[in-house]
C-alpha atoms as one frame of an Amber mdcrd trajectory, in Angstrom:
protein
  33.340 -44.895 -10.777  30.113 -44.977  -8.703  29.675 -47.898  -6.439  26.231
 -49.354  -6.544  24.336 -50.179  -3.299  21.802 -52.835  -2.852  19.084 -51.323
  -0.571  16.663 -52.844   1.876  14.266 -51.496   4.465  13.548 -53.526   7.414
  10.928 -53.012  10.238  10.267 -54.957  13.359   8.059 -53.620  16.396   8.722
 -49.894  16.300  12.371 -50.066  14.933  13.004 -49.132  11.186  16.446 -50.099
   9.545  17.759 -48.607   6.214  20.262 -51.079   4.988  22.842 -50.255   2.265
  24.991 -53.223   0.951  27.808 -53.312  -1.565  30.449 -56.005  -2.369  33.311
 -55.799   0.113  35.158 -57.488   2.947  32.475 -58.127   5.291  32.342 -54.991
   7.363  28.920 -54.356   9.088  28.483 -50.680  10.416  25.305 -49.728  12.418
  24.754 -46.106  13.015  28.507 -45.328  12.390  29.522 -47.874  14.820  30.802
 -51.610  14.254  27.954 -54.159  14.525  29.683 -55.819  17.654  29.984 -52.500
  19.496  26.456 -51.417  18.548  24.777 -54.507  19.544  25.969 -55.229  23.067
  24.268 -58.795  23.520  25.350 -61.847  21.483  21.964 -62.533  20.399  21.480
 -59.140  18.677  24.737 -59.757  16.773  23.710 -63.399  15.801  20.270 -62.099
  14.554  21.835 -59.511  12.426  24.182 -62.054  10.692  21.594 -64.793  10.291
  20.626 -64.027   6.735  24.263 -63.707   5.622  25.163 -66.999   7.217  22.147
 -68.703   5.612  23.057 -67.623   2.165  26.747 -68.201   2.886  27.594 -64.529
   1.889  29.056 -63.490   5.311  32.214 -61.800   4.554  31.311 -60.812   0.777
  29.546 -57.444   1.448  30.140 -54.277   3.418  26.827 -53.279   4.930  25.948
 -49.756   6.201  22.769 -49.635   8.398  20.810 -46.592   9.709  18.458 -47.829
  12.524  16.235 -45.843  14.694  13.296 -46.602  17.245  12.564 -49.374  19.318
  14.886 -51.318  21.726  17.755 -53.484  20.999  15.857 -56.694  20.108  13.576
 -54.797  17.801  16.411 -52.909  16.121  18.211 -56.234  15.518  15.309 -57.738
  14.111  14.722 -54.665  11.777  18.310 -54.865  10.580  18.005 -58.668   9.782
  14.821 -57.820   7.880  16.594 -54.983   5.991  19.695 -57.315   5.178  17.299
 -59.882   3.815  15.675 -57.590   1.592  18.934 -56.138   0.434  20.094 -59.670
  -0.320  17.046 -60.243  -2.317  17.612 -56.993  -4.147  21.082 -58.259  -4.918
  20.054 -61.623  -6.055  16.251 -62.693  -6.513  17.347 -66.232  -6.460  18.024
 -66.146  -2.760  14.390 -65.497  -1.898  13.188 -68.997  -1.568  16.055 -69.917
   0.886  15.413 -66.615   3.015  11.651 -67.053   2.966  11.887 -70.601   4.100
  13.959 -69.670   7.110
């Protein structure tokens, strides 16, 4: 049985994030580290979780991210963008809510 991933590419400043999302228990892994270890500042962690909190899907997906380039803030923004695109890939009905925010 193959697991189907929803995919999204996020970009901000010079950072690029490739986001792979599958139904799961809410683990977010960035460059093979838990999100809370990868982003040292609370604002970075908050930015990454914004689209999930907004669509009330926090804890419903396991998310694996590869991010490169830029600084911490740019990478957090790129990951947020990527998660948003992966959510829209998962359910297109979420697009108006995400776009409005």
